[in-house]
C-alpha positions in Angstrom: 0.0 0.0 0.0 1.3 3.5 -0.9 1.6 6.3 1.5 -0.9 8.2 -0.7 -3.6 5.6 0.0 -3.3 6.2 3.7 -3.5 10.0 3.0 -6.6 9.5 0.9 -8.3 7.6 3.8 -7.5 10.4 6.3 -8.8 13.0 4.0 -12.2 11.2 3.8 -12.8 12.5 7.4 -10.6 15.5 7.3 -10.4 17.1 3.8 -7.6 19.7 3.6 -10.0 22.2 2.0 -11.5 22.8 5.4 -8.3 23.6 7.2 -7.9 27.2 8.3 -6.0 29.6 6.0 -3.2 30.1 8.5 -2.5 26.4 8.9 0.1 24.1 7.3 -1.5 20.7 6.7 -1.0 17.7 4.5 2.2 15.9 3.6 5.0 18.0 5.0 8.0 15.6 4.5 8.5 12.6 2.3 7.3 10.9 -0.9 3.7 10.0 -1.2 4.4 7.4 -3.8 6.5 5.2 -1.5 5.1 1.9 -0.2 4.0 2.4 3.4 5.6 0.0 5.9 3.6 1.2 8.9 1.9 4.3 10.3 2.7 5.9 13.6 0.0 8.3 14.9 1.0 11.1 17.3 -0.1 14.5 18.5 3.3 16.2 17.9 6.2 15.1 15.7 9.2 15.4 18.0 12.6 13.8 17.7 11.6 11.0 20.1 8.5 10.3 18.0 10.7 9.9 14.8 12.9 7.5 16.9 9.8 5.6 17.8 8.8 5.4 14.2 12.3 4.0 13.3 12.1 1.4 16.0 8.6 0.3 15.0 9.3 0.2 11.2 6.8 2.9 10.4 7.8 5.1 7.5 4.7 7.4 7.8 4.0 9.6 10.8 0.5 11.0 11.0 0.6 13.9 13.4 -2.1 16.2 14.5 0.1 19.3 14.8 2.3 20.3 11.9 6.0 20.2 12.7 6.6 22.8 10.0 4.3 25.8 10.6 6.2 28.8 9.2 8.7 28.7 6.3 12.1 27.0 6.7 14.9 29.0 5.1 17.6 26.6 6.4 17.7 23.1 7.7 20.9 22.9 9.7 19.6 21.2 12.9 19.8 24.3 15.1 16.3 23.8 16.6 13.9 20.9 17.3 11.9 21.6 14.1 15.0 21.4 11.8 16.3 18.3 13.7 13.0 16.5 13.2 12.9 17.3 9.5 16.6 16.2 9.1 16.0 12.9 11.0 12.9 12.1 9.0 14.5 12.7 5.7 17.6 10.8 6.6 15.5 7.8 7.6 13.1 8.1 4.7 10.1 8.8 6.9 7.1 10.8 5.7 5.3 13.2 8.0 1.6 14.2 7.4 -0.4 16.6 9.6 -4.2 17.1 9.9 -4.5 19.9 12.4 -7.4 22.3 11.7 -8.7 20.0 8.9 -9.6 17.6 11.7 -10.6 20.4 14.0 -13.3 21.3 11.4 -14.5 17.7 10.9 -17.8 16.7 12.4 -16.1 13.4 13.5 -12.9 15.0 14.5 -11.2 16.5 17.5 -14.3 18.0 19.2 -16.5 15.1 18.5 -13.9 12.9 20.4 -14.0 15.3 23.4 -17.8 15.0 23.4 -17.5 11.2 23.2 -15.1 11.1 26.2 -17.5 13.4 28.2 -20.5 11.3 27.1 -22.3 14.3 25.5 -25.4 13.7 23.4 -27.2 15.6 20.7 -24.0 17.0 19.3 -23.8 19.9 16.9 -21.1 22.1 15.4 -20.5 25.2 17.5 -19.1 27.5 14.7 -20.1 26.2 11.2 -17.5 27.1 8.5 -18.8 29.5 5.9 -18.7 29.1 2.1 -18.5 25.3 2.2 -21.6 24.5 0.1 -21.4 24.9 -3.7 -24.1 24.7 -6.4 -23.6 23.3 -9.9 -25.9 24.3 -12.8 -25.6 22.5 -16.1 -27.7 21.8 -19.2 -28.1 18.3 -20.5 -30.2 16.7 -23.3 -33.3 15.5 -21.6 -32.7 12.0 -22.8 -29.4 11.9 -20.9 -30.5 13.8 -17.8 -31.0 10.8 -15.6 -27.6 9.4 -16.5 -25.7 12.6 -15.7 -27.7 13.3 -12.6 -27.2 9.8 -11.1 -23.5 10.0 -11.9 -23.2 13.2 -10.0 -25.1 11.7 -7.1 -22.7 8.7 -7.0 -19.7 11.0 -6.2 -21.4 13.0 -3.5 -23.4 15.6 -5.6 -26.8 16.6 -4.4 -26.0 16.4 -0.7 -26.9 19.2 1.8 -27.2 18.9 5.6 -29.0 15.6 6.4 -30.2 15.1 2.8 -28.8 13.6 -0.3 -29.9 13.0 -3.9 -31.1 16.6 -4.0 -31.6 18.4 -7.3 -33.7 20.9 -9.1 -34.7 20.3 -12.7 -36.1 22.7 -15.3 -37.2 21.7 -18.8 -36.3 24.0 -21.7 -34.9 24.3 -25.2 -31.3 24.9 -25.9 -29.7 26.0 -29.2 -26.2 25.8 -30.6 -24.2 25.9 -33.9 -20.8 24.4 -34.2 -18.0 25.9 -36.3 -15.8 24.0 -38.8 -13.6 22.7 -36.0 -16.5 21.3 -33.9 -17.6 17.7 -33.6 -21.2 17.9 -32.4 -22.7 14.7 -30.9 -26.2 16.0 -31.8 -26.9 18.1 -35.0 -24.5 19.1 -37.7 -21.6 21.6 -37.8 -22.5 24.9 -39.3 -26.3 24.4 -38.7 -28.2 25.9 -35.8 -29.7 23.1 -33.8 -32.4 23.2 -31.1 -32.5 20.5 -28.5 -34.9 19.7 -25.6 -32.7 20.1 -22.5 -32.9 19.8 -18.8 -31.2 22.3 -16.5 -29.9 20.3 -13.6 -29.0 22.1 -10.3 -27.3 20.2 -7.5 -25.4 21.2 -4.3 -22.1 19.6 -3.3 -19.5 20.0 -0.6 -16.6 22.4 -1.6 -13.9 19.7 -1.4 -15.7 17.6 -4.0 -15.5 20.2 -6.8 -12.8 18.5 -8.8 -14.5 15.1 -8.6 -17.9 16.7 -9.5 -16.5 18.4 -12.6 -14.6 15.3 -13.8 -17.8 13.3 -13.4 -19.8 15.9 -15.2 -17.4 16.0 -18.2 -17.3 12.1 -18.3 -21.0 11.6 -18.2 -22.2 14.5 -20.3 -22.7 13.7 -24.0 -21.8 17.2 -25.4 -18.4 18.1 -26.8 -18.6 21.5 -25.0 -20.3 21.3 -21.5 -22.0 24.5 -20.3 -22.0 24.8 -16.5 -21.7 27.3 -13.7 -20.6 26.9 -10.1 -21.7 29.3 -7.3 -21.2 29.4 -3.5 -24.3 29.2 -1.3 -24.8 31.1 2.0 -26.4 28.1 3.7 -25.0 27.1 7.1 -23.2 23.8 6.8 -24.2 21.6 9.7 -21.3 19.1 9.2 -18.2 21.3 8.9 -16.9 23.7 11.4 -15.0 24.2 14.6 -16.1 23.4 18.2 -19.0 21.4 19.3 -21.9 21.6 21.7 -23.7 18.7 23.3 -25.8 17.8 26.3 -25.3 15.6 29.4 -27.9 12.9 29.9 -28.5 14.1 33.4 -27.8 17.7 34.6 -24.9 17.9 37.2 -23.8 20.2 39.9 -21.1 22.5 38.4 -18.4 21.4 40.8 -19.2 17.8 40.4 -19.1 18.2 36.6 -15.7 19.9 36.6 -14.3 17.0 38.8 -15.8 14.6 36.2 -14.1 16.6 33.4 -10.8 16.5 35.2 -10.9 12.8 35.6 -12.2 11.9 32.1 -9.8 14.3 30.3 -6.9 13.2 32.5 -5.7 16.7 33.2 -3.6 17.9 36.1 -5.4 21.2 36.4 -8.8 22.7 35.6 -8.7 26.5 35.6 -12.2 27.9 35.6 -14.2 31.1 36.0 -16.6 31.8 38.8 -19.1 28.9 39.4 -22.7 29.9 38.8 -25.8 28.7 40.7 -27.1 26.6 37.8 -26.9 22.9 37.0 -24.8 21.9 34.0 -26.7 20.4 31.1 -25.4 22.0 27.9 -21.7 21.9 27.3 -19.6 23.5 24.6 -16.1 22.2 23.7 -13.3 23.4 21.5 -9.9 21.6 21.4 -6.7 23.6 21.5 -6.7 27.4 21.9 -10.4 28.4 22.1 -10.7 31.7 23.9 -11.9 33.3 20.6 -15.1 31.2 20.7 -16.2 32.3 24.2 -19.0 34.6 22.6 -20.1 31.7 20.4 -20.3 29.3 23.4 -22.4 31.9 25.3 -24.7 32.5 22.3 -25.2 28.7 22.1 -26.7 28.6 25.6 -23.8 26.5 27.0 -23.6 26.2 30.8 -19.9 25.3 30.6 -17.3 25.9 27.9 -14.3 23.6 27.8 -11.1 24.6 26.0 -7.5 25.5 26.5 -5.1 28.4 26.6 -7.5 30.9 28.2 -5.8 34.1 29.3 -6.5 35.9 32.6 -8.8 38.6 31.2 -10.7 36.1 29.0 -12.2 34.5 32.1 -14.1 37.8 32.8 -16.0 37.2 29.5 -18.1 34.5 31.1 -20.0 37.3 32.8 -21.9 34.8 35.0 -23.7 33.5 31.9 -21.6 30.3 31.8 -18.5 28.7 33.3 -15.3 28.8 31.3 -13.0 25.8 32.0 -9.5 25.7 30.7 -8.2 22.1 31.0 -5.0 22.6 28.9 -4.2 22.7 25.2 -2.7 19.2 25.1 -5.4 17.7 27.3 -8.2 18.8 25.0 -6.5 17.3 22.0 -4.8 14.2 23.5 -7.5 11.7 22.3 -7.2 12.9 18.7 -4.5 10.3 18.0 -6.8 7.5 19.4 -9.5 8.7 17.0 -7.1 8.5 14.0 -5.8 5.0 15.0 -9.3 3.7 15.4 -10.3 5.0 12.0 -7.2 3.8 10.2 -7.3 0.4 11.9 -10.9 -0.2 10.7 -10.0 1.1 7.2 -6.8 -1.0 6.8 -7.4 -4.2 8.7 -4.2 -6.0 7.6 -1.8 -3.1 8.1 0.2 -1.8 11.0 -1.3 1.4 12.5 0.5 2.2 15.7 -0.5 4.6 18.5 2.6 6.6 19.7 3.4 6.1 23.3 5.3 9.4 23.5 3.7 12.0 25.8 4.6 15.2 23.9 2.9 17.6 26.3 5.4 20.5 27.0 3.4 21.6 30.0 4.0 19.9 33.3 2.2 20.1 36.7 3.5 19.8 40.2 
């Protein structure tokens, strides 16, 4: 199996199109066309992780955080980033990072936090904008079913909890081919009128290439007329953060103790406790202070995230409890998520969970 095949599988649940603009995701080091000997999954690619990959005969490291974030002008081994890249290249090990592509997945980082905390009725906290596209094309009516079904097969016609969605309008099209044309219907140099169906379908942004390739392959015309626009609809399945509900409401202090135990954190920093039972909980893995207003607007009783600064805690304003459990702690189960997915996808292939604890923050 090639490294590219493993990458294709990961991108089924975390398409790179949905990573944030500031991020650096995808294959960062290595050749995607090499045969994969094994996959080591980690949160951070440090030198000790590369050593672990060497010992376990894994030539692909799938990391949540990207080891290369800014540009590298030199690779001389003067810092840990350069040393990791040098060691990986020397040992022919590829490094792939998912980061915010997996953050924005409905089955990604935040869904895993909700699973660990046993939250139900989960929804995206901040849906990503401009992720739903619409295709309009014009097809001879006799070929409309064939083209429409081909588009459905590759994910066209999906929106929210619905699929096989389309809008169809009957009409009459006209065209006249020049001397270099090769019309399937009609004759070159003669204006032809044809009964056509205008087909409109929605599709997820990351499928655009596949949608167009399928359209061109299934459409009978030499020249295919089409247009693609972006919809303003809220996408229920792509976005950062998540909100869910506890099966039974809990006392705030009891809930925070439950979070500390389940999320295996050495410290829970939180805002003032409020006199209200906890039922609705918002989560956002990593640095999530920016989403405090969104958590409040969602009606959350508690917002769980990491890297909250002193003044950010004031933003709770007695409307909810902000709980900072640590950056690493919110994301630590992400590698389990990826191992579980890849192991099910490739049943006869070595997918290894890294045993390295890469948390740079320690507690007394």
